[in-house]
C-alpha positions as CSV (number, residue, x, y, z in Angstrom):
1,M,-26.6,201.9,23.9
2,L,-28.7,199.5,25.9
3,K,-31.7,201.9,25.9
4,F,-31.3,202.5,22.2
5,S,-31.0,198.7,21.5
6,V,-34.4,198.2,23.1
7,R,-36.0,200.8,20.9
8,F,-34.3,199.4,17.9
9,F,-35.4,195.9,18.8
10,F,-39.0,196.8,18.0
11,H,-38.1,198.9,14.9
12,N,-38.7,196.0,12.4
13,R,-41.3,194.0,14.2
14,K,-42.1,191.5,11.5
15,R,-38.6,190.1,11.2
16,T,-38.1,190.3,14.9
17,Y,-41.2,188.4,15.7
18,Q,-40.4,185.8,13.0
19,A,-37.0,185.1,14.6
20,I,-38.6,184.8,18.1
21,M,-41.3,182.4,16.9
22,T,-38.8,180.3,15.0
23,L,-36.6,179.9,18.0
24,T,-39.6,179.4,20.4
25,L,-41.0,176.6,18.2
26,A,-37.6,174.8,18.3
27,L,-37.4,175.1,22.1
28,V,-41.1,174.0,22.6
29,I,-40.4,170.8,20.6
30,Y,-37.3,170.1,22.8
31,I,-39.2,170.8,26.1
32,S,-42.2,168.6,25.1
33,T,-40.0,165.7,24.0
34,T,-38.0,165.9,27.3
35,L,-41.0,166.1,29.5
36,L,-42.7,163.2,27.7
37,V,-39.7,160.9,27.9
38,R,-39.1,161.7,31.6
39,G,-42.8,161.2,32.4
40,Y,-43.1,157.9,30.7
41,S,-39.8,156.7,32.1
42,S,-40.9,157.5,35.6
43,N,-44.3,155.8,35.1
44,I,-42.9,152.7,33.7
45,S,-40.2,152.4,36.3
46,G,-42.8,152.9,39.0
47,M,-45.0,150.2,37.6
48,A,-42.1,147.8,37.2
49,E,-41.2,148.3,40.8
50,I,-44.7,147.3,41.8
51,I,-45.0,144.4,39.5
52,K,-41.5,142.9,40.2
53,P,-41.0,141.8,43.8
54,S,-37.5,142.3,45.2
55,E,-36.8,138.7,45.8
56,L,-33.6,138.5,43.9
57,L,-30.3,139.6,45.4
58,L,-26.9,140.3,43.9
59,V,-23.7,139.6,45.9
60,I,-21.1,141.9,44.4
61,E,-17.9,143.6,45.3
62,E,-18.6,146.8,47.1
63,G,-18.3,149.9,44.9
64,K,-17.8,148.0,41.7
65,S,-20.0,147.4,38.6
66,L,-21.0,144.0,37.4
67,S,-18.1,143.7,35.0
68,E,-15.6,145.1,37.4
69,S,-16.5,143.0,40.5
70,R,-14.2,140.3,41.7
71,I,-15.5,137.8,44.3
72,D,-13.3,134.9,45.6
73,S,-14.4,131.3,45.5
74,E,-14.4,131.3,49.4
75,V,-17.5,133.5,49.2
76,L,-19.3,130.9,47.1
77,D,-18.3,128.2,49.5
78,F,-19.7,130.2,52.4
79,L,-23.0,130.9,50.6
80,E,-23.4,127.2,49.6
81,E,-23.0,126.2,53.2
82,Y,-25.2,129.1,54.4
83,S,-28.0,128.3,52.0
84,S,-28.1,124.7,53.2
85,T,-29.0,126.0,56.7
86,T,-31.3,128.8,55.6
87,P,-34.6,127.6,54.2
88,N,-35.5,131.0,52.7
89,L,-32.4,131.0,50.5
90,E,-33.1,128.7,47.6
91,V,-30.5,129.1,44.8
92,I,-27.0,130.3,44.3
93,L,-25.9,131.1,40.8
94,P,-22.4,132.5,40.3
95,E,-21.7,134.3,37.0
96,I,-19.0,136.0,35.0
97,Y,-19.9,139.3,33.4
98,I,-17.7,140.6,30.5
99,P,-18.0,143.7,28.3
100,I,-17.9,142.8,24.7
101,N,-18.5,143.8,21.1
102,V,-20.8,141.6,19.1
103,T,-21.2,141.7,15.3
104,G,-24.1,140.1,13.4
105,E,-24.2,138.8,9.9
106,T,-25.1,142.2,8.5
107,G,-21.9,143.7,10.0
108,T,-23.7,145.8,12.6
109,S,-21.6,146.0,15.7
110,I,-23.0,146.6,19.2
111,T,-21.3,147.0,22.6
112,T,-22.9,144.9,25.3
113,H,-22.1,142.2,27.8
114,L,-21.4,138.5,27.8
115,R,-23.0,136.7,30.7
116,L,-21.3,133.3,31.4
117,L,-23.2,131.0,33.6
118,N,-24.4,127.4,34.2
119,V,-27.4,127.3,31.9
120,S,-29.3,124.6,33.7
121,E,-28.9,126.5,37.0
122,F,-29.9,129.7,35.3
123,E,-33.2,128.3,34.2
124,R,-33.9,126.6,37.5
125,F,-33.1,129.9,39.2
126,Q,-36.1,131.6,37.6
127,S,-38.3,131.1,34.6
128,H,-37.4,132.7,31.3
129,H,-39.0,132.7,27.9
130,Y,-37.2,131.5,24.8
131,E,-38.1,130.9,21.2
132,F,-37.2,127.2,21.7
133,Y,-37.0,125.2,24.8
134,P,-33.5,125.8,26.3
135,S,-30.9,123.0,26.4
136,E,-27.2,122.8,27.4
137,L,-25.2,124.9,25.1
138,L,-22.5,123.3,22.9
139,A,-19.0,124.7,22.7
140,D,-19.7,127.1,19.8
141,E,-23.3,128.2,20.8
142,V,-24.7,131.2,22.7
143,I,-28.1,132.5,23.6
144,I,-28.8,136.1,22.4
145,G,-31.3,138.6,23.7
146,Q,-34.3,139.6,21.5
147,Q,-33.4,143.2,21.4
148,L,-29.8,142.4,20.5
149,A,-31.0,139.9,17.9
150,Y,-33.1,142.7,16.3
151,L,-30.3,145.3,16.4
152,T,-27.7,142.9,14.8
153,A,-30.3,141.0,12.6
154,A,-29.0,137.7,14.1
155,G,-31.7,135.0,14.3
156,I,-31.5,131.4,15.4
157,G,-28.8,129.6,13.5
158,S,-27.0,132.7,12.4
159,S,-23.4,133.4,13.1
160,I,-22.1,136.2,15.3
161,Q,-18.7,137.5,16.2
162,I,-17.8,138.1,19.8
163,E,-14.8,140.4,20.4
164,F,-12.9,141.0,23.6
165,S,-9.3,140.7,24.7
166,D,-8.2,137.5,26.5
167,Y,-9.9,138.0,29.9
168,Q,-7.6,137.6,32.9
169,V,-9.7,135.7,35.5
170,N,-6.9,135.1,38.0
171,E,-3.2,134.7,38.1
172,T,-3.3,131.3,36.4
173,L,-6.5,131.4,34.3
174,V,-7.0,133.3,31.1
175,L,-10.4,133.1,29.5
176,T,-10.2,132.5,25.7
177,H,-12.9,132.2,23.1
178,N,-13.4,131.2,19.4
179,E,-14.8,134.6,18.4
180,S,-17.4,133.0,16.1
181,Y,-20.5,131.5,17.7
182,S,-23.9,130.2,16.5
183,V,-27.1,131.5,17.9
184,S,-28.9,128.5,19.4
185,N,-31.8,130.4,21.1
186,I,-33.3,133.8,21.6
187,I,-34.4,134.9,25.1
188,R,-37.6,136.9,25.4
189,S,-37.5,137.7,29.1
190,G,-38.4,141.3,28.9
191,H,-35.4,142.1,31.2
192,E,-31.9,143.2,30.8
193,Y,-31.1,139.8,29.2
194,D,-32.7,141.2,26.1
195,I,-29.7,143.1,25.3
196,E,-27.0,140.6,26.5
197,I,-25.4,137.4,25.2
198,I,-25.7,134.3,27.5
199,G,-23.0,131.7,27.2
200,S,-22.2,128.6,29.2
201,I,-19.2,128.7,31.4
202,S,-18.4,125.2,30.1
203,S,-18.4,126.4,26.5
204,F,-15.2,128.5,27.1
205,D,-11.7,127.3,28.0
206,L,-12.2,127.0,31.7
207,N,-10.3,123.8,32.4
208,I,-8.8,125.1,35.6
209,S,-10.9,125.3,38.7
210,M,-12.2,128.9,39.1
211,N,-11.5,131.0,42.1
212,Y,-13.2,134.1,40.9
213,F,-16.7,135.3,39.9
214,S,-18.2,138.6,38.9
215,F,-21.2,138.3,41.1
216,I,-23.5,135.7,42.7
217,E,-27.3,135.7,42.3
218,L,-29.5,134.7,45.2
219,R,-33.2,134.1,45.5
220,V,-35.0,134.7,48.7
221,L,-38.3,132.9,49.1
222,D,-39.5,135.1,51.9
223,I,-38.7,138.8,51.2
224,R,-39.2,139.6,54.9
225,E,-35.9,137.8,55.6
226,I,-33.9,139.9,53.1
227,E,-32.3,142.2,55.7
228,T,-31.4,139.3,57.9
229,I,-29.7,137.4,55.1
230,R,-27.9,140.6,54.0
231,K,-26.6,141.2,57.5
232,D,-25.3,137.6,57.8
233,I,-23.4,137.9,54.6
234,L,-21.9,141.3,55.3
235,D,-20.8,140.3,58.8
236,S,-18.6,137.5,57.2
237,F,-17.4,139.6,54.2
238,S,-17.2,143.4,54.7
239,N,-15.8,144.0,51.2
240,L,-19.1,142.8,49.6
241,A,-22.4,144.6,48.9
242,V,-25.8,142.8,48.8
243,I,-28.2,144.6,46.6
244,N,-31.7,144.0,45.2
245,E,-31.6,142.9,41.6
246,K,-34.0,144.9,39.5
247,Q,-33.7,143.5,36.0
248,T,-36.8,145.2,34.7
249,Q,-35.7,148.6,35.8
250,N,-32.3,148.1,34.4
251,F,-33.8,147.2,31.0
252,I,-36.1,150.2,31.2
253,I,-33.1,152.5,31.9
254,F,-31.2,151.0,29.0
255,A,-34.2,151.4,26.6
256,T,-35.0,154.9,27.8
257,N,-31.4,156.0,27.5
258,D,-31.3,154.6,24.0
259,V,-34.3,156.6,23.1
260,I,-32.8,159.7,24.6
261,R,-29.6,159.3,22.6
262,T,-31.7,159.0,19.5
263,L,-33.7,162.1,20.3
264,T,-30.4,163.9,21.1
265,L,-29.3,163.3,17.5
266,L,-32.6,164.7,16.2
267,E,-32.2,167.7,18.5
268,I,-28.7,168.4,17.1
269,L,-30.1,168.2,13.6
270,F,-33.0,170.5,14.6
271,F,-30.5,172.8,16.3
272,V,-28.5,173.2,13.0
273,L,-31.8,173.8,11.0
274,M,-33.0,176.4,13.5
275,L,-29.5,178.1,13.5
276,V,-29.7,178.5,9.7
277,S,-33.3,179.7,9.9
278,I,-32.8,182.2,12.6
279,S,-29.5,183.4,11.0
280,Y,-31.5,184.0,7.8
281,S,-34.1,186.0,9.7
282,I,-31.6,188.2,11.5
283,Y,-29.6,188.6,8.2
284,T,-32.9,189.8,6.5
285,L,-33.4,192.1,9.4
286,V,-30.0,193.6,8.9
287,K,-30.6,194.0,5.1
288,E,-33.9,195.8,5.8
289,S,-32.3,198.1,8.4
290,E,-29.6,199.5,6.0
291,E,-31.1,203.0,6.1
292,E,-31.0,203.0,9.9
293,I,-27.5,201.6,10.0
294,F,-26.4,204.2,7.4
295,T,-27.9,207.0,9.6
296,L,-26.1,205.6,12.7
297,R,-22.8,205.4,10.9
298,S,-23.3,209.0,9.6
299,I,-23.7,210.4,13.1
300,G,-20.6,208.7,14.3
301,A,-21.5,205.1,15.3
302,T,-18.5,202.8,15.1
303,K,-18.4,199.4,13.6
304,R,-18.0,198.0,17.1
305,Q,-21.2,199.7,18.2
306,I,-23.1,198.4,15.2
307,V,-22.0,194.8,16.0
308,T,-23.0,195.3,19.7
309,L,-26.4,196.7,18.6
310,F,-27.3,193.6,16.6
311,M,-25.7,191.2,19.1
312,L,-27.9,192.7,21.8
313,Q,-30.9,192.3,19.5
314,S,-30.0,188.5,19.1
315,L,-29.6,188.3,22.9
316,Y,-33.1,189.8,23.5
317,I,-34.5,187.3,20.9
318,G,-32.9,184.4,22.9
319,L,-34.3,185.6,26.3
320,I,-37.8,186.2,25.0
321,S,-37.8,182.8,23.2
322,A,-36.7,181.0,26.3
323,L,-39.4,182.5,28.5
324,L,-42.1,181.9,25.9
325,S,-41.0,178.3,25.2
326,L,-41.0,177.4,28.9
327,V,-44.5,178.7,29.3
328,I,-46.0,177.4,26.0
329,G,-44.1,174.1,26.1
330,Y,-45.2,173.1,29.5
331,L,-48.8,174.3,29.1
332,A,-49.1,172.7,25.6
333,V,-47.6,169.3,26.6
334,T,-49.5,169.0,29.9
335,G,-52.7,170.1,28.3
336,I,-52.5,167.7,25.4
337,V,-51.4,164.8,27.6
338,G,-54.2,165.6,30.1
339,L,-56.7,165.6,27.3
340,V,-55.5,162.4,25.7
341,T,-55.3,160.5,29.1
342,A,-58.8,161.8,30.0
343,T,-60.5,160.8,26.6
344,M,-58.6,157.5,26.1
345,D,-58.5,156.3,29.7
346,L,-54.6,156.1,29.8
347,P,-52.4,156.5,32.9
348,Y,-51.6,160.0,34.0
349,I,-48.1,161.2,33.3
350,A,-46.6,163.4,35.9
351,M,-44.5,166.1,34.3
352,S,-42.5,169.0,35.9
353,I,-39.9,171.5,34.9
354,D,-36.9,171.4,37.1
355,T,-34.0,173.9,37.4
356,V,-31.8,171.7,35.1
357,L,-34.3,171.9,32.3
358,V,-34.8,175.6,32.8
359,G,-31.1,176.2,32.7
360,T,-30.6,174.0,29.7
361,I,-33.4,175.9,27.8
362,F,-31.9,179.3,28.6
363,L,-28.4,178.1,27.7
364,F,-29.7,176.6,24.5
365,S,-31.7,179.6,23.5
366,L,-29.0,182.2,24.3
367,S,-26.3,180.1,22.6
368,L,-28.4,179.6,19.4
369,S,-29.5,183.2,19.2
370,I,-26.0,184.6,19.8
371,L,-24.4,182.2,17.3
372,S,-27.0,183.1,14.7
373,G,-26.4,186.8,15.2
374,I,-22.6,186.8,14.7
375,L,-22.5,186.8,11.0
376,P,-25.3,189.3,10.4
377,S,-23.8,191.6,13.0
378,L,-20.5,191.6,11.2
379,E,-22.2,192.1,7.9
380,A,-24.1,195.2,9.3
381,S,-20.8,196.7,10.5
382,K,-19.4,196.6,7.0
383,I,-22.2,198.8,5.5
384,K,-20.4,201.9,4.1
385,V,-21.2,205.4,5.1
386,V,-21.0,206.6,1.6
387,R,-23.8,205.2,-0.5
388,E,-22.7,204.1,-3.8
389,D,-26.3,204.3,-5.3
390,V,-26.5,208.0,-4.4
391,K,-24.8,210.5,-6.8
């Protein structure tokens, strides 16, 4: 059966090649998109690492995310005293970081984070860019990131809804909010703040002295002292982690992941279109092979063998398409990118095919070809031995 299936594969070359080229084209588009996104993401992250010095530190609970971290007030007391005797440590800025849902005036809802802080300290901590000069926030005001403002169509003066359950800060303090806030300013920092909401701690019901923070930001004036400062903090609090804050990289990761999610939706749509196209090609192949199927059934071939024959043909199409797409996709995208970067003096984009991408292509190709071959194979097995058009 295997040997015969190979011979049968080349029987109707036109339809077979059509199915191979259709699937190969789909895979080449997927490979090209993946390589370009990875290449640009790597380049941008690398440049951001060079441009942004690692002078900002986050003191956070070890093994926790920003929204999960819990730091006692005694840590803040220690750092305030420590900074007074350490000239290289300039500012301490404790913050609360809360996952929320925000809805703009158009009704668009986005999942993001609310960053509660002392606004005046936040601006002194490092320089940011706003649409208007920042001032202390009123009780019903927040600052919104420029990307979030775009996504929710919420400009300055517009009203937004912030949703989260009452936030248990400690045993005696529950953080409450008014839900509806006015956008007083838009931050244009180019960092992760672009996708967050910034609110003043004093704007929320925090009448009780706090004994908990999500994390504490530090600024080190001499980055050569970072390891010494980190060691001093960890020697006093073993449950903490002191990490470099890389806001630019975090924003790039978010933006890149957002692009990848969008491309994934397009790939799913493209997958469905290719499934229909390849199914039609194999279905046509079956219809044009009725004489051969009739002959096979006449000499004793069972329905199961007919199904196996066409499923093997679909499998061969998937294997050949995967190999062709890896070669054509990589050569095409690297060649085009190399030509464009050389002629337009753009930065070179390093692209490589790893085992994960190769495995994904083979899995994608074989799954698509096998799925597209199921219905035509079943249709082929139903062809009758006795021809109704022959009298």
